[in-house]
TIMI-2910 file (N, C-alpha, C, CB; in pm, 1 decimal, decimal comma, always signed):
<rs>
+----------+----------+----------+----------+----------+----------+----------+----------+----------+----------+----------+----------+------+
!      n_x !      n_y !      n_z !     ca_x !     ca_y !     ca_z !      c_x !      c_y !      c_z !     cb_x !     cb_y !     cb_z ! resn !
+----------+----------+----------+----------+----------+----------+----------+----------+----------+----------+----------+----------+------+
! +11301,8 ! +13838,4 ! +15266,0 ! +11281,8 ! +13714,2 ! +15306,3 ! +11234,8 ! +13657,4 ! +15148,0 ! +11168,0 ! +13703,8 ! +15442,2 !  Met !
! +11311,7 ! +13481,8 ! +15222,3 ! +11360,6 ! +13405,1 ! +15121,7 ! +11208,5 ! +13269,0 ! +15111,5 ! +11545,9 ! +13343,1 ! +15176,7 !  Lys !
! +11213,0 ! +13240,9 ! +14995,0 ! +11079,9 ! +13136,6 ! +15001,9 ! +11100,7 ! +13039,5 ! +14961,2 ! +10964,4 ! +13160,5 ! +14939,7 !  Thr !
! +11056,8 ! +12953,7 ! +15042,5 ! +11073,1 ! +12806,8 ! +15033,2 ! +11012,0 ! +12758,1 ! +15045,0 ! +11128,1 ! +12747,5 ! +15078,5 !  Tyr !
! +10952,6 ! +12628,3 ! +14936,0 ! +10822,2 ! +12546,5 ! +14848,4 ! +10844,4 ! +12399,8 ! +14912,7 ! +10841,7 ! +12541,8 ! +14641,9 !  Tyr !
! +10679,7 ! +12390,4 ! +14881,5 ! +10599,5 ! +12231,8 ! +14932,5 ! +10625,6 ! +12199,2 ! +14848,1 ! +10452,2 ! +12191,0 ! +14967,9 !  Val !
! +10619,2 ! +12057,7 ! +14759,5 ! +10535,6 ! +12082,7 ! +14570,0 ! +10551,8 ! +11942,7 ! +14611,1 ! +10628,1 ! +12170,4 ! +14374,3 !  Tyr !
! +10393,5 ! +11899,8 ! +14506,9 ! +10379,4 ! +11776,3 ! +14463,2 ! +10370,6 ! +11753,4 ! +14341,6 ! +10294,4 ! +11726,2 ! +14508,6 !  Ile !
! +10443,1 ! +11664,4 ! +14277,7 ! +10489,8 ! +11620,6 ! +14186,4 ! +10351,5 ! +11527,7 ! +14115,3 ! +10622,3 ! +11553,0 ! +14233,7 !  Leu !
! +10264,0 ! +11497,7 ! +13981,4 ! +10282,1 ! +11378,9 ! +13959,3 ! +10321,3 ! +11319,4 ! +13873,6 ! +10219,5 ! +11339,5 ! +13972,2 !  Glu !
! +10353,7 ! +11273,1 ! +13823,0 ! +10415,3 ! +11112,3 ! +13753,4 ! +10307,2 ! +11073,5 ! +13699,2 ! +10473,6 ! +10978,8 ! +13858,2 !  Cys !
! +10484,0 ! +11024,1 ! +13572,2 ! +10330,1 ! +10938,1 ! +13449,7 ! +10272,4 ! +10812,2 ! +13524,8 ! +10401,3 ! +10848,7 ! +13255,6 !  Ser !
! +10305,7 ! +10784,1 ! +13615,0 ! +10267,8 ! +10609,6 ! +13683,9 ! +10175,2 ! +10629,1 ! +13805,3 ! +10427,7 ! +10510,4 ! +13755,9 !  Asp !
! +10122,6 ! +10779,0 ! +13729,3 !  +9968,7 ! +10841,1 ! +13895,2 ! +10055,7 ! +10896,0 ! +14028,7 !  +9838,9 ! +10642,7 ! +13998,0 !  Lys !
! +10162,2 ! +10825,5 ! +14019,9 ! +10202,1 ! +10830,9 ! +14180,6 ! +10252,6 ! +11022,9 ! +14202,5 ! +10376,5 ! +10688,1 ! +14217,0 !  Ser !
! +10215,7 ! +11031,2 ! +14330,9 ! +10286,9 ! +11159,4 ! +14372,1 ! +10445,4 ! +11135,4 ! +14418,6 ! +10201,1 ! +11226,6 ! +14498,7 !  Tyr !
! +10459,2 ! +11246,4 ! +14413,4 ! +10639,0 ! +11276,0 ! +14463,4 ! +10580,7 ! +11480,2 ! +14544,3 ! +10818,2 ! +11284,1 ! +14224,1 !  Tyr !
! +10646,4 ! +11433,0 ! +14699,4 ! +10647,9 ! +11571,5 ! +14734,4 ! +10764,0 ! +11587,6 ! +14807,4 ! +10530,2 ! +11618,4 ! +14808,3 !  Thr !
! +10795,3 ! +11727,0 ! +14775,8 ! +10919,6 ! +11724,9 ! +14810,2 ! +10947,5 ! +11908,7 ! +14875,6 ! +11012,8 ! +11666,1 ! +14660,8 !  Gly !
! +11050,4 ! +11955,9 ! +14868,4 ! +11133,1 ! +12059,6 ! +14915,5 ! +11186,1 ! +12161,3 ! +14831,9 ! +11229,7 ! +12008,7 ! +14970,5 !  Phe !
! +11157,5 ! +12253,9 ! +14800,4 ! +11297,3 ! +12331,3 ! +14765,9 ! +11238,7 ! +12529,2 ! +14763,7 ! +11369,5 ! +12254,7 ! +14559,8 !  Thr !
! +11352,2 ! +12559,5 ! +14784,6 ! +11378,0 ! +12730,2 ! +14778,6 ! +11400,9 ! +12750,6 ! +14659,1 ! +11498,4 ! +12799,0 ! +14859,6 !  Ser !
! +11395,0 ! +12678,6 ! +14540,7 ! +11366,3 ! +12742,7 ! +14369,8 ! +11293,2 ! +12714,0 ! +14358,3 ! +11422,4 ! +12723,9 ! +14246,8 !  Lys !
! +11191,4 ! +12676,2 ! +14335,2 ! +11033,0 ! +12605,5 ! +14254,9 ! +11044,3 ! +12598,4 ! +14106,3 ! +10879,0 ! +12711,7 ! +14278,4 !  Leu !
! +11086,5 ! +12657,5 ! +14031,6 ! +11101,1 ! +12713,7 ! +13862,4 ! +11232,8 ! +12589,9 ! +13817,6 ! +11174,9 ! +12938,6 ! +13844,2 !  Gln !
! +11346,2 ! +12569,5 ! +13909,7 ! +11499,6 ! +12510,0 ! +13878,0 ! +11413,0 ! +12350,9 ! +13924,3 ! +11679,1 ! +12587,8 ! +14007,3 !  Ala !
! +11372,3 ! +12340,1 ! +14025,0 ! +11343,9 ! +12222,9 ! +14095,3 ! +11309,8 ! +12131,4 ! +13991,1 ! +11237,7 ! +12237,0 ! +14199,7 !  Arg !
! +11162,9 ! +12165,8 ! +13938,3 ! +11084,1 ! +12102,2 ! +13872,6 ! +11152,9 ! +12050,0 ! +13725,2 ! +10967,5 ! +12188,4 ! +13865,6 !  Val !
! +11176,5 ! +12176,5 ! +13723,1 ! +11304,1 ! +12161,3 ! +13529,5 ! +11334,2 ! +12014,4 ! +13615,8 ! +11533,7 ! +12330,2 ! +13479,3 !  Ile !
! +11419,5 ! +12055,9 ! +13676,0 ! +11537,7 ! +11942,5 ! +13759,7 ! +11470,7 ! +11807,3 ! +13744,2 ! +11564,8 ! +11973,3 ! +13953,1 !  Glu !
! +11332,9 ! +11799,7 ! +13803,6 ! +11265,4 ! +11666,7 ! +13759,7 ! +11238,4 ! +11578,6 ! +13621,0 ! +11156,7 ! +11686,5 ! +13795,9 !  His !
! +11192,8 ! +11743,9 ! +13555,2 ! +11121,2 ! +11713,5 ! +13388,3 ! +11302,8 ! +11611,2 ! +13383,4 ! +11080,9 ! +11930,1 ! +13221,3 !  Gln !
! +11343,8 ! +11705,1 ! +13304,0 ! +11543,8 ! +11668,8 ! +13250,8 ! +11552,9 ! +11568,0 ! +13280,0 ! +11690,0 ! +11739,5 ! +13320,4 !  Thr !
! +11555,1 ! +11470,5 ! +13409,1 ! +11605,6 ! +11389,1 ! +13439,6 ! +11684,4 ! +11410,6 ! +13502,8 ! +11625,4 ! +11335,8 ! +13379,0 !  Gly !
! +11758,9 ! +11494,8 ! +13583,7 ! +11884,3 ! +11547,3 ! +13655,9 ! +11941,4 ! +11436,9 ! +13678,2 ! +11871,4 ! +11629,1 ! +13783,0 !  Lys !
! +11876,8 ! +11411,9 ! +13772,4 ! +11926,3 ! +11264,4 ! +13842,5 ! +11870,1 ! +11129,3 ! +13882,9 ! +11964,3 ! +11288,2 ! +13947,7 !  Tyr !
! +11952,6 ! +11066,4 ! +13776,1 ! +11909,2 ! +10906,4 ! +13775,6 ! +11843,5 ! +10823,4 ! +13880,3 ! +12018,0 ! +10833,7 ! +13759,1 !  Pro !
! +11921,1 ! +10875,5 ! +14029,5 ! +11895,6 ! +10812,0 ! +14112,7 ! +11717,4 ! +10775,4 ! +14215,1 ! +11997,4 ! +10867,0 ! +14165,0 !  Asp !
! +11715,3 ! +10941,5 ! +14088,7 ! +11537,0 ! +11043,2 ! +14183,3 ! +11455,4 ! +10913,3 ! +14165,5 ! +11418,8 ! +11234,8 ! +14063,4 !  Ser !
! +11311,1 ! +11009,0 ! +14254,8 ! +11226,7 ! +10868,9 ! +14248,0 ! +11090,6 ! +10875,4 ! +14067,2 ! +11104,4 ! +10869,3 ! +14456,2 !  Tyr !
! +11143,4 ! +11003,1 ! +14050,5 ! +11072,3 ! +11090,3 ! +13979,5 ! +11145,7 ! +11017,7 ! +13785,0 ! +11121,1 ! +11290,1 ! +14051,5 !  Thr !
! +11236,2 ! +11040,8 ! +13881,3 ! +11401,4 ! +10957,6 ! +13647,0 ! +11302,8 ! +10925,2 ! +13601,5 ! +11570,7 ! +10749,3 ! +13617,4 !  His !
! +11181,2 ! +10729,2 ! +13658,6 ! +11171,7 ! +10664,5 ! +13549,2 ! +11001,3 ! +10704,3 ! +13533,5 ! +11227,2 ! +10498,6 ! +13561,9 !  Asn !
! +10999,4 ! +10785,5 ! +13668,7 ! +10856,1 ! +10832,4 ! +13628,5 ! +10801,5 ! +10963,5 ! +13559,1 ! +10792,4 ! +10833,3 ! +13737,7 !  Arg !
! +10904,6 ! +10992,1 ! +13461,5 ! +10825,5 ! +11093,5 ! +13372,1 ! +10734,3 ! +11134,7 ! +13259,6 ! +10874,8 ! +11133,3 ! +13347,4 !  Arg !
! +10694,8 ! +11126,3 ! +13147,2 ! +10694,7 ! +11308,8 ! +13208,2 ! +10629,3 ! +11294,0 ! +13392,8 ! +10528,5 ! +11443,6 ! +13073,3 !  Pro !
! +10688,8 ! +11460,3 ! +13461,4 ! +10578,6 ! +11451,5 ! +13641,7 ! +10538,5 ! +11631,3 ! +13496,7 ! +10719,0 ! +11484,5 ! +13940,0 !  Ile !
! +10420,3 ! +11624,8 ! +13643,4 ! +10355,8 ! +11738,1 ! +13630,6 ! +10320,3 ! +11787,8 ! +13735,1 ! +10265,7 ! +11733,6 ! +13562,0 !  Lys !
! +10392,9 ! +11975,3 ! +13737,4 ! +10381,8 ! +12013,8 ! +13912,0 ! +10171,1 ! +12041,1 ! +13921,0 ! +10515,3 ! +12234,7 ! +13960,7 !  Leu !
! +10152,5 ! +11919,4 ! +14044,5 !  +9960,4 ! +11949,1 ! +14050,6 !  +9986,7 ! +12009,3 ! +14228,0 !  +9808,6 ! +11733,9 ! +14030,2 !  Val !
! +10077,6 ! +12102,1 ! +14284,8 !  +9999,6 ! +12157,1 ! +14365,0 ! +10179,6 ! +12237,5 ! +14444,5 !  +9870,2 ! +12024,6 ! +14461,8 !  Phe !
! +10144,8 ! +12346,4 ! +14408,0 ! +10315,9 ! +12348,2 ! +14549,5 ! +10237,6 ! +12558,6 ! +14662,1 ! +10627,6 ! +12412,4 ! +14358,3 !  His !
! +10310,3 ! +12502,9 ! +14814,9 ! +10202,2 ! +12580,7 ! +14861,2 ! +10409,6 ! +12675,2 ! +14904,9 ! +10034,2 ! +12490,4 ! +15017,4 !  Ala !
! +10410,2 ! +12777,7 ! +15003,6 ! +10494,1 ! +12910,0 ! +14998,0 ! +10522,4 ! +12895,6 ! +15147,1 ! +10411,9 ! +13066,9 ! +14943,1 !  Glu !
! +10629,5 ! +12923,7 ! +15206,6 ! +10669,2 ! +12991,3 ! +15320,0 ! +10778,5 ! +13020,1 ! +15326,7 ! +10649,2 ! +12943,4 ! +15417,0 !  Phe !
! +10776,6 ! +13163,3 ! +15453,8 ! +10950,6 ! +13201,7 ! +15491,8 ! +10978,3 ! +13109,8 ! +15585,3 ! +10993,0 ! +13362,0 ! +15562,2 !  Thr !
! +10906,6 ! +13039,7 ! +15634,1 ! +11062,0 ! +12992,1 ! +15667,1 ! +11040,3 ! +12809,2 ! +15680,1 ! +11130,5 ! +13079,9 ! +15850,4 !  Asn !
! +11160,9 ! +12801,5 ! +15693,9 ! +11217,5 ! +12678,7 ! +15623,4 ! +11213,9 ! +12540,8 ! +15685,6 ! +11352,8 ! +12702,6 ! +15597,7 !  Pro !
! +11176,1 ! +12548,6 ! +15832,4 ! +11187,1 ! +12455,2 ! +15913,1 ! +10980,8 ! +12419,3 ! +15942,5 ! +11304,0 ! +12520,4 ! +16057,7 !  Asn !
! +10921,1 ! +12558,0 ! +15864,5 ! +10722,1 ! +12516,0 ! +15847,3 ! +10736,3 ! +12467,9 ! +15714,7 ! +10573,8 ! +12673,2 ! +15850,0 !  Gln !
! +10807,4 ! +12487,7 ! +15638,3 ! +10783,9 ! +12355,8 ! +15533,7 ! +10861,0 ! +12252,5 ! +15538,2 ! +10795,3 ! +12383,0 ! +15398,4 !  Ala !
! +11008,4 ! +12207,8 ! +15553,4 ! +11080,1 ! +12128,3 ! +15551,7 ! +10935,2 ! +12044,7 ! +15648,9 ! +11245,1 ! +12167,6 ! +15600,4 !  Ile !
! +10901,9 ! +12006,1 ! +15839,1 ! +10771,0 ! +11998,5 ! +15872,2 ! +10623,3 ! +11942,4 ! +15791,5 ! +10762,1 ! +12114,7 ! +15898,5 !  Glu !
! +10596,4 ! +12052,2 ! +15713,1 ! +10473,2 ! +12033,6 ! +15560,2 ! +10526,9 ! +11904,7 ! +15510,3 ! +10483,7 ! +12176,4 ! +15401,9 !  Ser !
! +10630,6 ! +11884,3 ! +15453,8 ! +10697,5 ! +11847,9 ! +15357,0 ! +10684,4 ! +11650,5 ! +15466,8 ! +10877,2 ! +11969,3 ! +15322,5 !  Glu !
! +10681,9 ! +11673,8 ! +15541,7 ! +10705,2 ! +11494,8 ! +15609,8 ! +10583,5 ! +11506,9 ! +15642,6 ! +10823,3 ! +11439,2 ! +15756,0 !  Lys !
! +10477,5 ! +11561,2 ! +15672,0 ! +10344,0 ! +11523,8 ! +15700,0 ! +10275,1 ! +11503,9 ! +15586,0 ! +10277,3 ! +11613,1 ! +15777,0 !  Gln !
! +10298,7 ! +11571,7 ! +15467,1 ! +10214,0 ! +11541,0 ! +15343,4 ! +10275,0 ! +11430,7 ! +15265,6 ! +10198,3 ! +11665,6 ! +15249,9 !  Ile !
! +10369,7 ! +11392,8 ! +15302,0 ! +10451,1 ! +11288,5 ! +15242,2 ! +10425,0 ! +11106,8 ! +15328,2 ! +10627,0 ! +11359,2 ! +15263,9 !  Lys !
! +10374,3 ! +11148,9 ! +15492,9 ! +10324,6 ! +11054,0 ! +15515,5 ! +10154,5 ! +11029,1 ! +15528,8 ! +10392,4 ! +11032,0 ! +15608,0 !  Lys !
! +10045,3 ! +11108,0 ! +15437,1 !  +9931,1 ! +11074,2 ! +15353,8 !  +9913,2 ! +11071,7 ! +15279,1 !  +9862,5 ! +11097,4 ! +15348,6 !  Trp !
!  +9755,1 ! +10957,6 ! +15330,5 !  +9720,8 ! +10907,1 ! +15177,8 !  +9673,8 ! +10993,5 ! +15057,3 !  +9614,5 ! +10813,9 ! +15187,3 !  Ser !
!  +9674,9 ! +10927,1 ! +14953,5 !  +9632,8 ! +10957,4 ! +14851,6 !  +9575,7 ! +11062,0 ! +14834,6 !  +9580,6 ! +10888,3 ! +14818,5 !  Arg !
!  +9422,6 ! +10952,4 ! +14899,5 !  +9302,6 ! +11052,2 ! +14887,1 !  +9345,0 ! +11195,5 ! +15012,1 !  +9128,6 ! +10947,1 ! +14937,2 !  Ala !
!  +9394,1 ! +11139,5 ! +15111,3 !  +9449,8 ! +11366,5 ! +15175,7 !  +9483,5 ! +11449,1 ! +15023,8 !  +9695,0 ! +11388,8 ! +15312,3 !  Lys !
!  +9670,7 ! +11319,1 ! +14958,5 !  +9649,8 ! +11439,3 ! +14913,7 !  +9544,8 ! +11488,0 ! +14801,1 !  +9760,9 ! +11467,5 ! +14881,4 !  Lys !
!  +9542,2 ! +11423,6 ! +14748,2 !  +9410,3 ! +11433,1 ! +14526,8 !  +9313,3 ! +11593,9 ! +14672,2 !  +9172,3 ! +11114,6 ! +14440,8 !  Glu !
!  +9284,0 ! +11565,0 ! +14826,2 !  +9192,7 ! +11640,6 ! +14862,6 !  +9290,8 ! +11800,4 ! +14867,7 !  +9119,4 ! +11573,7 ! +15009,0 !  Ala !
!  +9364,8 ! +11834,7 ! +14917,9 !  +9501,4 ! +11944,1 ! +14902,9 !  +9486,2 ! +11980,7 ! +14775,3 !  +9665,3 ! +11883,4 ! +14924,4 !  Leu !
!  +9520,5 ! +11877,0 ! +14709,3 !  +9552,6 ! +11912,3 ! +14532,7 !  +9495,3 ! +11981,8 ! +14463,7 !  +9544,4 ! +11822,9 ! +14444,9 !  Ile !
!  +9316,2 ! +11961,1 ! +14554,5 !  +9219,5 ! +11998,3 ! +14470,1 !  +9118,6 ! +12103,3 ! +14590,3 !  +9141,4 ! +11845,2 ! +14394,4 !  Asn !
!  +9215,9 ! +12149,1 ! +14648,4 !  +9177,0 ! +12274,1 ! +14738,2 !  +8994,9 ! +12240,1 ! +14798,4 !  +9191,9 ! +12445,1 ! +14616,4 !  Asn !
!  +9045,9 ! +12077,7 ! +14830,6 !  +8896,8 ! +12017,2 ! +14926,4 !  +8957,7 ! +12020,9 ! +15061,2 !  +8828,7 ! +11829,8 ! +14889,7 !  Ala !
!  +9000,5 ! +12115,2 ! +15106,0 !  +9044,3 ! +12157,9 ! +15223,3 !  +8985,0 ! +12116,3 ! +15333,9 !  +9045,3 ! +12273,5 ! +15225,9 !  Phe !
!  +8766,1 ! +12144,4 ! +15363,5 !  +8707,4 ! +12106,7 ! +15395,6 !  +8713,0 ! +11925,2 ! +15439,5 !  +8646,6 ! +12167,4 ! +15326,8 !  Glu !
!  +8814,9 ! +11827,4 ! +15322,5 !  +8755,3 ! +11697,4 ! +15327,0 !  +8907,8 ! +11675,3 ! +15374,3 !  +8674,1 ! +11615,1 ! +15180,8 !  Asn !
!  +8930,6 ! +11750,1 ! +15465,3 !  +9123,4 ! +11685,8 ! +15523,5 !  +9061,0 ! +11606,0 ! +15687,3 !  +9300,9 ! +11897,7 ! +15581,0 !  Leu !
!  +9001,5 ! +11648,7 ! +15720,6 !  +8978,0 ! +11644,3 ! +15888,4 !  +8943,1 ! +11431,5 ! +15851,9 !  +8774,5 ! +11796,0 ! +15975,3 !  Pro !
!  +8847,3 ! +11491,1 ! +15837,9 !  +8734,6 ! +11281,5 ! +15796,3 !  +8865,9 ! +11192,7 ! +15706,6 !  +8511,7 ! +11301,1 ! +15602,6 !  Asn !
!  +8958,0 ! +11307,4 ! +15654,2 !  +9047,6 ! +11198,7 ! +15575,1 !  +9196,9 ! +11111,4 ! +15647,8 !  +9104,0 ! +11290,9 ! +15441,8 !  Leu !
!  +9194,9 ! +11186,7 ! +15757,1 !  +9250,9 ! +11144,7 ! +15884,2 !  +9194,9 ! +11093,1 ! +16017,2 !  +9307,3 ! +11233,6 ! +15915,0 !  Ser !
!  +9091,7 ! +11083,8 ! +15962,0 !  +8981,7 ! +10988,6 ! +16059,4 !  +9046,7 ! +10821,3 ! +16001,3 !  +8756,9 ! +11025,2 ! +16002,8 !  Lys !
!  +9112,9 ! +10732,9 ! +16094,1 !  +9093,3 ! +10599,2 ! +16133,3 !  +8963,9 ! +10511,6 ! +16124,4 !  +9125,3 ! +10601,2 ! +16251,0 !  Lys !
!  +9012,5 ! +10438,0 ! +15995,5 !  +8933,9 ! +10332,9 ! +15942,2 !  +8892,5 ! +10230,9 ! +16070,7 !  +9021,8 ! +10256,6 ! +15821,2 !  Lys !
!  +8849,7 ! +10189,4 ! +16121,4 !  +8801,3 ! +10086,5 ! +16228,0 !  +8690,3 !  +9894,0 ! +16194,4 !  +8694,0 ! +10210,6 ! +16319,1 !  Phe !
!  +8748,2 !  +9902,2 ! +16134,6 !  +8648,3 !  +9738,2 ! +16076,4 !  +8551,4 !  +9718,7 ! +16215,6 !  +8783,6 !  +9541,6 ! +16049,3 !  Lys !
!  +8430,5 !  +9639,4 ! +16131,8 !  +8397,9 !  +9607,0 ! +16248,5 !  +8391,1 !  +9495,4 ! +16320,3 !  +8320,6 !  +9639,9 ! +16256,0 !  Asp !
+----------+----------+----------+----------+----------+----------+----------+----------+----------+----------+----------+----------+------+
</rs>
């Protein structure tokens, strides 16, 4: 059974990049070496892999990637730090008084 990965990279400017692949190590090396000059990470190297999750269903992995890309920085950091209990509160909309 093939394995798919959703991953988060921390870039040199402290931004996060979220991606999807079936070959995690090879893909991280591509980011590190700047294989694609037009990519988000190319001018933000060096990068560091800070999170990854494994999936056996590619559609679930793609949906997870899309969901994480929409998350706030705080929510991504909770995921990276395994603070799963914080995720629901970070999803709540803040209303001004």
